[in-house]
C-alpha positions as CSV (number, residue, x, y, z in Angstrom):
1,M,7.2,48.1,-21.4
2,R,9.9,49.3,-19.0
3,A,13.5,49.0,-20.1
4,K,14.3,46.2,-17.6
5,D,11.4,44.1,-19.0
6,R,12.8,44.2,-22.5
7,V,14.6,41.2,-23.9
8,K,18.0,41.9,-25.4
9,S,18.0,39.3,-28.1
10,K,17.9,39.3,-31.9
11,D,16.2,36.0,-32.1
12,K,12.6,36.7,-33.1
13,H,11.3,33.6,-31.3
14,I,12.8,34.7,-28.0
15,L,11.3,38.1,-28.5
16,N,7.8,36.7,-29.3
17,L,7.8,34.2,-26.5
18,A,8.9,37.0,-24.1
19,D,5.9,39.0,-25.2
20,I,3.6,36.1,-24.4
21,V,4.9,35.7,-20.8
22,G,5.3,39.4,-20.0
23,G,8.9,40.3,-20.7
24,A,12.5,39.6,-19.7
25,R,11.7,38.6,-16.1
26,S,9.7,35.6,-17.4
27,I,12.2,34.1,-19.9
28,L,15.8,32.9,-19.8
29,Y,17.8,32.7,-23.0
30,L,21.5,33.4,-22.1
31,K,23.8,30.3,-21.9
32,V,24.9,31.2,-18.4
33,D,21.2,30.9,-17.3
34,L,20.3,27.9,-19.4
35,V,23.0,25.7,-17.9
36,A,20.8,25.1,-14.9
37,Y,18.2,23.5,-17.1
38,D,20.5,21.1,-19.1
39,C,19.4,18.1,-17.2
40,D,17.2,16.8,-14.4
41,G,18.1,14.3,-11.7
42,F,19.6,12.1,-14.5
43,T,22.9,14.0,-14.8
44,I,24.8,11.7,-17.1
45,H,23.3,13.4,-20.2
46,K,23.2,17.2,-20.6
47,H,21.7,19.3,-23.3
48,L,21.0,23.1,-23.4
49,P,17.5,24.3,-24.2
50,K,16.8,27.2,-26.6
51,A,15.0,29.1,-23.8
52,V,13.1,28.7,-20.6
53,V,9.8,30.5,-20.2
54,F,7.8,30.9,-17.0
55,P,4.0,31.1,-17.7
56,K,1.7,32.3,-14.9
57,N,-1.5,30.6,-16.0
58,T,-3.1,28.1,-18.4
59,Q,-3.8,30.7,-21.0
60,E,-0.1,31.6,-21.2
61,V,0.9,27.9,-21.5
62,A,-1.6,27.5,-24.4
63,E,-0.3,30.6,-26.2
64,I,3.3,29.4,-25.8
65,V,2.4,26.0,-27.2
66,K,0.4,27.5,-30.1
67,Y,3.4,29.6,-31.0
68,C,5.9,26.7,-30.8
69,S,3.5,24.5,-32.9
70,A,3.0,27.1,-35.5
71,N,6.8,27.7,-35.8
72,N,7.9,24.1,-35.6
73,L,9.8,24.7,-32.4
74,P,10.2,21.6,-30.1
75,F,9.1,22.2,-26.5
76,L,8.6,20.4,-23.2
77,A,7.2,21.0,-19.7
78,R,9.4,21.0,-16.6
79,G,8.5,21.0,-12.9
80,A,11.1,20.9,-10.2
81,G,13.7,18.9,-12.2
82,T,13.8,16.1,-9.7
83,G,13.0,13.4,-12.2
84,L,15.5,10.5,-12.3
85,S,15.2,9.2,-15.9
86,G,16.0,12.3,-18.0
87,G,12.3,13.0,-18.9
88,A,12.9,16.8,-18.7
89,I,16.2,16.9,-20.6
90,P,16.0,19.1,-23.7
91,L,17.5,16.7,-26.3
92,N,16.4,18.8,-29.2
93,G,17.1,22.4,-28.0
94,E,13.6,22.7,-26.8
95,I,11.7,25.6,-25.4
96,I,11.3,24.6,-21.8
97,I,8.0,25.6,-20.3
98,S,8.7,25.8,-16.6
99,M,5.6,25.3,-14.4
100,V,7.1,26.6,-11.2
101,R,5.1,29.8,-11.1
102,M,1.9,27.9,-11.4
103,K,1.9,26.9,-7.7
104,K,-1.5,27.6,-6.2
105,L,-3.6,25.4,-4.1
106,I,-6.8,26.4,-5.9
107,S,-9.4,24.7,-3.7
108,V,-10.0,22.1,-1.0
109,D,-13.2,20.1,-0.8
110,L,-13.2,18.2,2.5
111,E,-16.7,16.9,2.0
112,N,-15.8,15.1,-1.2
113,R,-12.2,14.5,-0.2
114,R,-10.5,16.2,-3.0
115,A,-8.3,19.2,-3.7
116,V,-7.4,21.2,-6.9
117,V,-3.8,22.3,-7.4
118,E,-1.7,23.9,-10.1
119,P,1.1,21.7,-11.5
120,G,3.9,23.6,-9.7
121,F,2.4,22.9,-6.3
122,V,4.9,21.0,-4.2
123,N,3.8,17.5,-3.1
124,L,4.5,17.8,0.6
125,K,3.0,21.2,0.8
126,L,-0.5,19.7,0.1
127,T,-0.3,17.5,3.1
128,N,1.0,20.4,5.2
129,S,-1.8,22.6,4.0
130,I,-4.6,20.2,5.1
131,S,-3.1,18.3,8.0
132,D,-4.6,20.6,10.6
133,K,-8.0,19.6,9.2
134,G,-7.2,15.9,9.6
135,Y,-6.4,15.1,6.0
136,Y,-3.3,14.3,3.9
137,Y,-2.2,13.4,0.3
138,A,-1.0,9.8,0.1
139,P,1.7,9.7,-2.7
140,D,5.0,10.4,-1.0
141,P,8.1,10.1,-3.2
142,S,11.4,10.6,-1.4
143,S,11.7,14.0,-3.1
144,Q,8.2,15.1,-1.8
145,Y,9.6,18.1,0.0
146,C,10.6,19.7,-3.4
147,C,9.0,17.7,-6.3
148,T,5.8,19.1,-7.9
149,I,2.5,17.3,-8.3
150,G,2.5,18.1,-12.0
151,G,5.8,16.2,-12.3
152,N,4.4,13.4,-10.2
153,V,1.5,13.1,-12.7
154,A,3.9,13.0,-15.6
155,E,6.0,10.2,-14.1
156,N,3.2,8.4,-12.1
157,A,5.4,8.8,-9.0
158,G,5.1,6.4,-6.1
159,G,6.7,6.5,-2.7
160,A,7.3,4.5,0.4
161,H,3.5,4.2,1.2
162,C,2.4,3.0,-2.3
163,L,2.2,-0.6,-1.1
164,K,-1.1,0.1,0.7
165,Y,-2.2,3.3,-1.0
166,G,-1.1,3.0,-4.6
167,V,0.8,5.4,-6.8
168,T,-0.1,8.8,-8.2
169,T,-2.6,7.5,-10.8
170,N,-4.7,6.1,-7.9
171,H,-5.2,9.6,-6.5
172,I,-5.9,11.6,-9.7
173,L,-9.6,12.6,-10.3
174,G,-9.2,15.2,-13.0
175,L,-6.8,17.1,-15.2
176,E,-6.8,20.2,-17.2
177,V,-4.4,19.7,-20.1
178,V,-2.9,21.9,-22.9
179,M,-2.7,19.7,-25.9
180,P,0.3,19.9,-28.3
181,N,-1.7,22.2,-30.6
182,G,-2.5,24.6,-27.8
183,E,-6.1,23.4,-27.2
184,I,-7.2,23.4,-23.6
185,V,-9.1,20.3,-22.6
186,E,-10.5,18.9,-19.3
187,I,-10.2,15.2,-18.5
188,G,-12.3,13.8,-15.7
189,K,-14.4,16.9,-15.3
190,D,-15.9,17.5,-11.9
191,G,-13.6,14.9,-10.3
192,I,-16.0,12.0,-10.6
193,P,-14.1,8.8,-9.9
194,D,-14.3,5.9,-12.4
195,A,-16.2,7.8,-15.0
196,P,-17.5,5.8,-18.0
197,G,-15.6,5.8,-21.2
198,Y,-11.9,5.5,-22.1
199,D,-9.5,5.9,-19.2
200,L,-7.8,9.1,-20.4
201,L,-6.7,10.0,-16.8
202,G,-4.8,6.7,-16.7
203,L,-3.4,7.3,-20.1
204,F,-2.1,10.8,-19.3
205,T,-0.8,9.9,-15.8
206,G,2.6,8.5,-16.5
207,S,2.8,9.5,-20.1
208,E,6.0,11.4,-19.2
209,G,4.9,14.7,-20.8
210,T,4.6,13.4,-24.3
211,L,0.8,13.7,-24.8
212,G,0.1,17.2,-23.3
213,I,1.0,19.6,-20.6
214,V,-1.0,19.4,-17.4
215,T,-2.1,22.8,-16.0
216,K,-4.5,21.9,-13.3
217,I,-4.9,18.7,-11.2
218,T,-7.8,17.4,-9.1
219,V,-6.5,15.0,-6.5
220,R,-8.0,12.6,-3.9
221,I,-7.2,13.4,-0.3
222,L,-7.5,11.0,2.6
223,K,-8.5,11.2,6.2
224,N,-5.6,10.8,8.6
225,P,-5.5,7.2,10.0
226,E,-6.4,6.9,13.7
227,G,-3.3,5.0,14.6
228,K,0.2,4.6,13.1
229,Q,3.3,2.7,14.3
230,T,6.7,1.9,12.8
231,V,9.0,-1.1,13.3
232,L,12.8,-1.3,12.7
233,A,14.4,-4.7,12.1
234,Y,18.1,-5.6,11.6
235,F,19.2,-8.7,9.8
236,D,22.6,-10.3,9.5
237,R,21.6,-11.8,6.1
238,V,19.7,-10.1,3.3
239,E,18.0,-13.4,2.6
240,D,16.4,-13.4,6.1
241,G,15.2,-9.9,5.6
242,S,13.8,-10.7,2.2
243,Q,11.9,-13.7,3.5
244,A,10.5,-11.6,6.4
245,V,9.0,-9.3,3.8
246,S,7.1,-12.2,2.2
247,D,6.1,-13.7,5.5
248,I,4.6,-10.4,6.7
249,I,2.4,-10.2,3.6
250,S,1.6,-13.9,3.8
251,A,0.4,-13.3,7.4
252,G,-2.4,-11.2,6.0
253,I,-0.8,-7.9,7.1
254,V,-0.8,-5.1,4.5
255,P,1.6,-2.5,5.9
256,A,1.4,1.1,4.8
257,A,5.1,0.8,4.0
258,L,7.7,-1.9,3.9
259,E,11.1,-0.6,3.1
260,M,14.5,-2.3,3.0
261,M,18.2,-1.1,2.7
262,D,21.3,-3.2,2.3
263,K,24.7,-2.7,3.8
264,T,26.1,-0.2,1.3
265,A,22.9,1.9,1.4
266,I,23.1,1.9,5.2
267,E,26.7,3.1,5.0
268,G,25.4,6.1,2.9
269,V,22.5,7.1,5.0
270,E,24.6,6.9,8.2
271,A,27.2,9.2,6.6
272,A,24.7,11.8,5.5
273,A,22.3,14.3,7.2
274,F,20.1,12.0,9.4
275,P,22.1,9.2,11.0
276,V,20.2,7.0,13.5
277,G,22.9,4.6,14.6
278,H,22.4,1.6,12.4
279,P,25.0,-1.0,13.2
280,K,27.9,-0.8,10.7
281,D,28.1,-4.6,10.2
282,I,24.4,-5.2,9.6
283,E,23.5,-6.6,6.1
284,A,19.9,-5.4,5.9
285,V,17.4,-3.1,7.7
286,L,13.6,-3.3,7.3
287,L,11.4,-0.3,8.1
288,I,7.8,-1.4,8.5
289,E,4.8,0.9,9.1
290,V,1.2,0.0,9.8
291,D,-1.7,2.4,10.1
292,G,-5.5,2.3,10.4
293,I,-8.0,1.9,13.2
294,A,-6.1,2.4,16.4
295,A,-7.6,-0.6,18.1
296,G,-5.9,-3.0,15.7
297,I,-2.4,-1.5,15.5
298,E,-0.8,-3.2,18.5
299,E,-1.9,-6.6,17.3
300,Q,-0.4,-6.1,13.9
301,I,2.9,-4.9,15.5
302,D,3.0,-8.0,17.6
303,Q,2.6,-10.2,14.5
304,I,5.3,-8.3,12.7
305,L,7.7,-8.7,15.6
306,E,7.0,-12.4,15.8
307,V,7.6,-12.9,12.0
308,C,10.9,-11.1,12.2
309,R,12.1,-13.2,15.2
310,K,11.3,-16.4,13.2
311,R,13.7,-15.1,10.5
312,D,16.8,-14.8,12.8
313,V,16.5,-11.1,13.2
314,R,19.3,-9.6,15.2
315,E,17.2,-6.8,16.7
316,V,13.6,-5.7,16.1
317,R,11.7,-2.9,17.9
318,A,8.8,-0.5,17.5
319,A,9.4,3.2,17.6
320,G,9.2,4.5,21.2
321,S,8.0,7.9,20.2
322,E,6.8,10.0,17.3
323,E,10.2,11.7,17.3
324,E,12.0,8.4,16.9
325,R,9.7,7.3,14.1
326,A,10.3,10.6,12.3
327,R,14.1,10.2,12.6
328,W,13.9,6.7,11.1
329,W,11.9,7.9,8.1
330,A,14.1,11.0,7.6
331,N,17.1,8.6,7.5
332,R,15.4,6.4,4.9
333,K,14.0,9.2,2.7
334,T,17.5,10.7,2.3
335,G,18.6,7.4,0.8
336,F,19.3,8.5,-2.7
337,G,20.9,11.8,-1.9
338,A,22.9,10.2,0.9
339,M,24.9,8.2,-1.7
340,G,26.8,11.5,-2.4
341,A,28.4,11.0,1.0
342,I,30.2,7.8,-0.2
343,S,30.5,8.3,-3.9
344,P,31.2,11.3,-6.3
345,D,28.4,10.1,-8.6
346,Y,25.6,7.6,-8.6
347,L,23.0,6.3,-11.0
348,V,19.5,5.3,-9.6
349,Q,17.7,2.4,-11.2
350,D,14.1,1.5,-10.7
351,G,13.1,-2.1,-11.5
352,V,10.1,-4.1,-10.2
353,I,10.1,-7.8,-9.4
354,P,7.9,-10.4,-7.7
355,R,8.6,-10.3,-4.0
356,S,9.5,-14.0,-4.0
357,K,12.4,-13.3,-6.4
358,L,14.1,-10.8,-4.1
359,P,17.0,-13.0,-2.8
360,E,17.7,-14.3,-6.4
361,V,17.7,-10.8,-7.9
362,L,19.9,-9.3,-5.1
363,S,22.4,-12.2,-5.7
364,R,22.5,-11.4,-9.4
365,I,22.9,-7.6,-8.7
366,N,25.9,-8.4,-6.5
367,Q,27.4,-10.4,-9.3
368,I,26.9,-7.4,-11.7
369,S,28.6,-5.2,-9.1
370,S,31.5,-7.6,-8.9
371,E,31.9,-7.9,-12.7
372,S,31.7,-4.2,-13.3
373,G,34.0,-3.2,-10.5
374,L,31.4,-0.7,-9.3
375,R,29.6,-0.7,-5.9
376,I,25.9,-1.0,-6.0
377,A,23.7,0.0,-3.1
378,N,20.2,-1.3,-2.8
379,I,17.2,0.5,-1.5
380,F,13.8,-1.1,-2.0
381,H,10.1,-0.5,-1.6
382,A,10.3,-4.2,-0.7
383,G,6.6,-4.7,0.0
384,D,5.7,-4.1,-3.7
385,G,8.9,-5.4,-5.2
386,N,10.1,-2.0,-6.4
387,L,14.0,-2.0,-6.3
388,H,16.3,0.9,-6.5
389,P,19.9,-0.3,-7.2
390,L,22.2,2.7,-7.0
391,V,25.3,2.3,-9.1
392,L,28.2,4.2,-7.5
393,F,30.8,5.6,-9.9
394,D,33.2,8.5,-10.6
395,A,32.4,10.4,-13.7
396,R,35.9,11.9,-13.6
397,I,37.4,8.5,-14.5
398,P,37.2,7.9,-18.2
399,G,34.8,5.1,-19.1
400,E,33.1,4.9,-15.6
401,S,29.9,6.7,-16.7
402,E,29.5,4.2,-19.5
403,K,30.2,1.3,-17.1
404,A,27.6,2.6,-14.7
405,L,25.0,2.8,-17.5
406,E,25.7,-0.7,-18.6
407,A,25.5,-2.0,-15.1
408,G,22.2,-0.3,-14.6
409,S,20.9,-1.8,-17.8
410,Q,22.0,-5.3,-16.7
411,C,20.1,-4.8,-13.4
412,L,16.9,-4.0,-15.3
413,K,17.4,-7.0,-17.5
414,V,17.6,-9.2,-14.4
415,C,14.3,-7.7,-13.2
416,A,12.6,-8.4,-16.6
417,D,14.0,-11.9,-16.7
418,V,12.3,-12.9,-13.4
419,G,8.9,-11.6,-14.5
420,G,9.2,-8.0,-13.5
421,T,9.6,-4.7,-15.4
422,I,11.9,-1.8,-15.9
423,T,10.3,1.0,-13.9
424,G,8.0,1.3,-11.0
425,E,7.9,5.0,-10.4
426,H,10.8,6.9,-12.1
427,G,9.6,6.6,-15.7
428,V,11.5,5.6,-18.8
429,G,12.7,9.1,-20.0
430,I,15.9,8.7,-22.1
431,E,17.6,6.5,-19.5
432,K,15.6,3.3,-20.2
433,R,14.4,3.8,-23.8
434,E,16.2,0.8,-25.2
435,E,15.4,-1.3,-22.2
436,M,11.7,-1.0,-23.2
437,R,12.6,-3.9,-25.5
438,F,13.2,-6.1,-22.3
439,V,9.5,-6.1,-21.6
440,F,7.7,-5.1,-24.9
441,T,7.7,-6.6,-28.4
442,E,8.3,-4.4,-31.4
443,E,4.6,-4.7,-32.2
444,E,3.6,-3.5,-28.7
445,I,6.0,-0.6,-29.0
446,A,4.5,0.3,-32.4
447,A,1.0,0.3,-30.9
448,Q,2.1,2.7,-28.1
449,T,3.8,5.1,-30.4
450,D,0.6,5.1,-32.5
451,I,-1.3,6.3,-29.4
452,R,1.3,9.1,-28.9
453,E,0.9,10.2,-32.5
454,V,-2.9,10.7,-32.0
455,F,-2.2,13.3,-29.4
456,N,1.2,14.6,-30.5
457,P,1.2,14.0,-34.3
458,H,4.2,16.3,-35.1
459,N,6.2,15.0,-32.1
460,L,7.2,18.5,-31.1
461,L,6.3,17.8,-27.4
462,N,9.1,16.1,-25.5
463,A,10.4,14.2,-28.5
464,G,12.9,11.3,-28.0
465,K,11.5,10.2,-24.7
466,L,10.0,6.9,-23.5
467,F,10.3,4.9,-26.7
468,P,13.4,3.2,-28.2
469,S,15.1,4.2,-31.4
470,P,13.2,3.2,-34.5
471,S,14.1,-0.1,-36.0
472,R,11.8,-3.0,-36.8
473,C,9.1,-0.8,-35.2
474,V,8.9,1.5,-38.3
475,E,8.6,-1.5,-40.6
476,I,5.8,-3.0,-38.5
477,K,3.9,0.3,-38.6
478,K,4.1,0.3,-42.4
479,E,3.0,-3.3,-42.5
480,M,0.0,-2.6,-40.2
481,K,-1.1,0.4,-42.3
482,A,-0.7,-1.7,-45.5
483,Q,-2.9,-4.4,-44.1
484,A,-5.5,-1.9,-42.9
485,I,-5.7,-0.5,-46.5
486,S,-6.0,-3.9,-48.1
């Protein structure tokens, strides 16, 4: 080994892991380097890993996992670090297994409409790679220009177009997974949809990296729609915009996307990179996209325009060009990051509610904002009831981080109280562990942790994520085991 490839550490684990991945250029272990990995997009909590290793293939991932398992070293997988719930934060001084060097597009099968990628392959890059052939990959989280498909699988990511096309789990046909003991297994072999037996693909997709490490993904790709058109609508009252959302769905129209932003969110996106000239005094904006057979697009657009006009819309119009449509979407998709233009810090929440409850929930979120003294911007995938309240705060002010966390938790409680849930696409991670009790009983939580223990019995893989702190849950497990024995 050349001198520059040697690791200058006295830690035997660092030395041995470096040997697995090929030397110093494939491992980080100095504090100055590890600081970049102390959190993901959930920046309120930060913890340093023991090391970060960069495997190049599945075999190296398996060898790293075997070594960690044999030496009782906690470990976790990390993609681009864009997750918003703390799922990639190394709470226990983990060895981080970074998947960014495993970034190949392995194969494309247009006849069977599927592609195989490595976990570090960037989401948008897949669509860009096949668009000239008339195909695309449907899941489109706002971070799609940089987030990885492996991370999307871990969190079951959604996106603006999930109303019509579903979230990540609806587009996964097969996975290659390194289990927590280092065994390599294939789930959904050959990419056959709806295979008989247990739905292990569904179980692993959205398991937040607690059951295994995905090293290869077979995804469904779709043919580009013949036609596509987008409508922009401005409302002086959030209630009118909310009702227009329900009216569009009630009219039998299933848009590809139906997005909404409130006044504070509009302030942010207009102050950031892609302003489009939204009126400063407007209370809500709807962005509605329909796609499909070209012959039916104009009829749907006319129906949408009519629905909006019946709800006292101030202005509504269809995009006049592809360039205008693209600018509208660029403005919307920078929504989260744009909050940095109007606030030093922000916390993104991710609740889900029935569409009919939108006016009630927004009123209660406004009340939480008033009581906490913190501004809350609202961006929604309104069509499927996925809300993203963004709590704006300043971490430099003592106590504001805690106030933001409490306000975020209260927003999720409101979602649960109206029959919704605590996450639509960002996952639970560490941010919403205790809020799991808003929607699950202790018995249900115990059953879920039992499933995790089947795959991850020693809890070395991404420990401390997804499930709340033990309490009554532990007692219930003991009772269940005692009953089984008797």
